[in-house]
N, C-alpha and C positions, 0 to 999 in steps of 0.2 A: 282321460287316463293316458299319460304320455307313453307312446310306443308299447302299449300293453295289448294283450288279446282280450277282447270283451266276450263274456260268456252269456249268450242268449239262453232263455229258459228252455228252448226246444232243441238244443244241441246236446248230443250224448257225451258222456264222459270219455268214451273211446275216441270220439272225434276231437275232443279238446286235448287229450293226450297227444294225438297225432299233430295237432297244431303247435303245441309246445316243442315237439321234436323237430318240426319243420324249422323252427327258428334257430336251431343249432347250426343251420347251414350257412350262417353269415360268415363264420370264420373260415378262411381259405387256406391257411398254411398247415405246417406239419403238426402242430399241436392239435388241430381239429381232427386230423386223421387218427391221432392216438386216442381221442376221447369219443370217436364216433360210435364204436361198439358199445361202450359203457352208456352212452346217451340213449341208444336204441334199446338196450337191455333194460335200463331203469324204467323206461316208459311202458314196456310190456309187462314188467313185474309189478309195478305199483298200481294201486287203484285210483290214485289221485296224482296229478302232475305236481312236481316240486316247484313251488313258487316262493322265492325268498321273501322274508319279511324285512322291514326296515328299508334303509336307503339302497339304491341299486348298486350292484357290484361295479368296481372300477374296471373299465375296458383295458385289456392288455394290448399294447401296440404291436402290430405285426405288418408284414408286407409280402406281396406276391408279384410274380412277373408273368405276363403273357409273352413268352419268348417266341419270336417269329424267325423261321429259318431263312437261309438264302433263297429258297424257292417259295417263300411266304406260307409255309406250313407252321402249325402251332404245337408247341411241346406240352404234353400232359404226362404226369407221373402216376404210377399205380403201385401202391405198397403191396407186396406179396405177403399175404397172411396164410400161414400153414396150420395154425392152431385155432383160429377164430371161426365161429360159425356164421359171422356176419360178413357180408361182402364189403369190400372197400371201394371207395370212389376214385375216379380219375381226377386229378387236381393239377393246378399250376404249381410250379416250384415256389416255395416261400415258407415263412414261419415267423416266430416271435423275434422281436428286437432284443438285443443284449447291450446294456450300457457299457460293459467291459469291452465288447468287441466293436460296437457301432458308434459310440459316442453318447453325449448327454441326451437323455430322453426328456421331453417336456413334462412338467409336473402334472399330477392328476387333475388339477383344477385349471390348467392352462388350455386356452383354445388352440394353441399350437400343437397340442397332443393329437389333434384330429386334422392336421394339415400336412401336405407334402413338405418334406425337409430333408436335409442331408442325412440325418440319422436313419430315416426310413429308407433312403436310397442305398446307403451302405448295408443296412440290414437285409434288404432284398437281394443284393448282389452276393452277400455272404451266404445267405440261406440257399440260394440257387447253386452256389459252388459246393456247399456241404452236401446238398441232396443229390445232385446229379453230375458234379464235376465240371460243369460248364463255367468257365471263368470269363466274366464280362470285364475285361481290363484291356487297356491299350498300351502300346509301347510309348514310353515317355517322350513327349514331343512329336509323336507320330499319329497316324490315323488307323493303322492296322492293329488287329487284335494281338495281344501278347500270346506267344506260343510257349507252352511248357510241356515237357515230356510226361508220358502217362504215369510212370513210377513216381516222379517228383510231385505231380499233381495229387496223386493218391496220398502221399505222405503229408502234403500240406492240408488236404481235406481233414485228415485225422487230427492233425495238430490244431487247426482252427477250431474244429468241433470240440476238442478237449480243452480249449482255452489256453493252449501253450504258446500260441502266437496270434497276432491280429492279422486279418487278411490284408489290410492296407500296408502293414509293415512288410509282410512277405512279398506282396506284389512289388513294392518299392525296391526290395532287394533284388528282384528279378528284372529291374529296369523298366517297370511299368507303373501305371496308375489305374485304379479301378474306374470304370467308365460311368460315373454317376450322372454325367451330363447326357448320356445316351438314353436314360430312362424317361419315358413319357407318361405322366400321370393319367390314369384312366379309371376314375371313380374311387370312392372310399365307401367301405361297408362297416356299419357299427351294429353290434348285437343288440337286440331290443332289451329294454331295462328290466323286464320280468325274468330274465334268465340268470341263473346263479354264476355262470362263467361267461365273461363277455370279452369281446375283442374290438379294436378299432383298426381296420385293415386297409392299408393303402395299396391299390392296384397300379401296376405299371405295364406299359408295352415297351419291348426292346426289339429293335430290328437288327438281326445279325447281318453282316455285310453281304450284299449281292456278290456272287462269284464273278470275278473279272475274266476267268477262263476256266475250262473244265478241270484243269489241274490245280486250281487255286486251293490252297490249304489253310487259308487265313481263319477258318472256323474250327481249327483243332480237330478235324476228323469227327465232327458231330454225327450222331446217329439219325441222319435225315431220311434214310431209305428203309430202315427196319427198326424193330424193337430191340432195345439194348437192356441187358440186366446189369444193374449197378449196385455194388455193395455200399451200404450206408451205415455209418457208425451210430450207435445208440447211446443214450445217456448213461447206461450201466456198463459201458465199455465193450459191449457186444457188437454184432453185425447183423443187420437185416437187409433184405434185398428189395429194390425198387425197379420196376420196368419203366423205361423212358422211351417215348416215341413221338416223332413229328408226323402229323397228318394234316390235311386241309381241314379248316373249320367245318366245312360242309360234311366231311366224312365223320368227324367226331359227333356231330349232331345226329347224323343218320344212325350211327351205332347206338346212341342213347335212345333214340326213338324206337329202335328195333329191340331194345332191352339187352343189348350185347355188353354194354358198359353202364356204369352209374355216373351220372353228372348231377351234382347238386345245383339248385336254382341259380346261385351266383355264377358258377362256371358256365352253365347252359346259357344264361342271359348274355354274358359277355361274348361268348362264341357266336351267339345269334346275331349280335350287333356287328361283328367283324366279318361274318360269312359272306354277305353280298359285296363287301368292299374288297375282299381278297379273292374274288372270283373274276374270271375273264368276262369282259363286257360282251363278248360274242358267244358266250356259253362254252362249256368244256374247260379244259385246263390249258394254259399256255405258259411256258417257262422262258419266253424271250425276255431279255433284260429290260427292254422298253415296257413290256406289259407288266412285269413285276414292279418296276419303278412307278408306273401309273397306279397300280393297286395301293402301294405304300402312300402315295400322295393322297389318294382317296381317304385312307385311314386318317392321315394327318388333318385333312380338311374336316373330317367328321368329328374327331375328338376335340377340336377347337371350336366347334359349332354349338349352338344351343344357348339357352338362358336358364341356368348357368351352363357353361360349356362342360363337356364330359370330363375334362381335366379337373373340374371342381365339384362335380355332383357327389353328394353324400347320401347314402341309402341305408335305412334301417327297416327291413321288411316287416310289414304288419298284415295280419289277416283281415281281408275285406269281406269275404263271403264264402260260404260253403255251398258248392253246387251239388245238391242232393242227387239229382239224376245222373250227374257226371262223375261224382265221387272225388272231385278235386277241390282244392282250396285256391282261391285267388289271393295272391300276395301283392299288396301295394308297395311301391318303391319310392314314393314321393317324400316320405318323412326322413329327416336327417338323423334322428336319434335323440335320446333323452338329454345328453350333455349339450347338444346344439340347439335345443328348443329356444326359439326367439332370436337366434343368431343371424337369420336370413339365409342360412345354408339350405339347399333343397336337393332332392333327388330327381328321379324321372317321374314326371306327372302324367305321361302319356301311355305308359305300358304297365302291364301287370304280368306276373308269372303264375301259371296254373300248374298245380302239382298234386299228385296222389302220393302220400307218404305213409310208409308202414315199416315193419321190421326189416324187410328186404331192401330198404332204402327208397329214395324218391323214384317214382315212375311216372310215365306219361307227362313229362315236363314240357311246357309250351309257353312261349311268349305271345301275349295277345294285346291288342289295343284296349286300353282301359274303358274308353267310351263305348266300344262294341260289347264288352262284357256287361257293363251296366245297362246298355240298351236291351240286351237279352233278358236281364233280370227284371227290367221294368215291364217287358212284355209278358212275364210270368211263364214263359215257355221252358225255362231252365230249372225251375223249382229251387231257386237259390235261397239260402238263408244268410242274412247279414250277420256279421260278427261284431 
């Protein structure tokens, strides 16, 4: 069964419902945050998970960015919910592609739909700008980021979101060009075929420039030292608020482990990969320009390593086993997804994500070596059930 959850005879319906809910975590952009509460609500109200009949739903193209600050901290956004009883997760900026805004999107049957391309890069930059106001554009013919006043930036965010102007056209009017070349591919995630709403999400890394001097303002006064509240336009013409903050990857992971924030498996997994690379080799934190540059070089060396390299890995999470005594599911990341079966594309064959998922969101998320998890299962000490 391609990319589907297998239902063993001795697994409970409640466990199966949680497994289906877990698979909603593949989508990383804004649309996922909007459907998160509905997804969790439906799994708790229905006695049987909703599994579509017929052919799998077509994955919607989307893109997200791991935005790295001048001090090598990573930006996460948190949608502020005032009326929902469901907690919202911290996520990377990103969302769905728009043909009108971003360019021609590959057809539903094209393999190019699941590969890095200009339309994904434009969409990632546009969504980042719409969501948090950070403009990834450079001065035409130069290397410095394009600087735009706050009021003008806010007007442009509203206009781009409303479809009144294209981000590339507006940036060109300001004497700049969006920095698609600065985006570094860093995995693709495809929703499993058994889900009714699916996405094919291209992830990127973007390094904001290292500060040349303490007074350097090339990063447009980004919120690198505290949490910022950002007004975000909604599809119905209203406004909702998002908090945005840069923190070290290690801090985000610690907060997740302590239950202070919610990180879904894809976000936790990618932060886990970057955490040792963006930390000082000598322990603690160091903000020297040389140390920060070395950290960035380690990231570049890592993402271009492996077979396939992390720039090309494609993952569609699948349930491998239920650890009864542990209460968590092991998610495999080696499969590329239904559309890419037989294409030669692969994900991460060495690691799995362990997660306990319920109405309150994912908890006790952990990345583990696949061979060690299966070694425990073979010993029979973990009381695991294969899925």
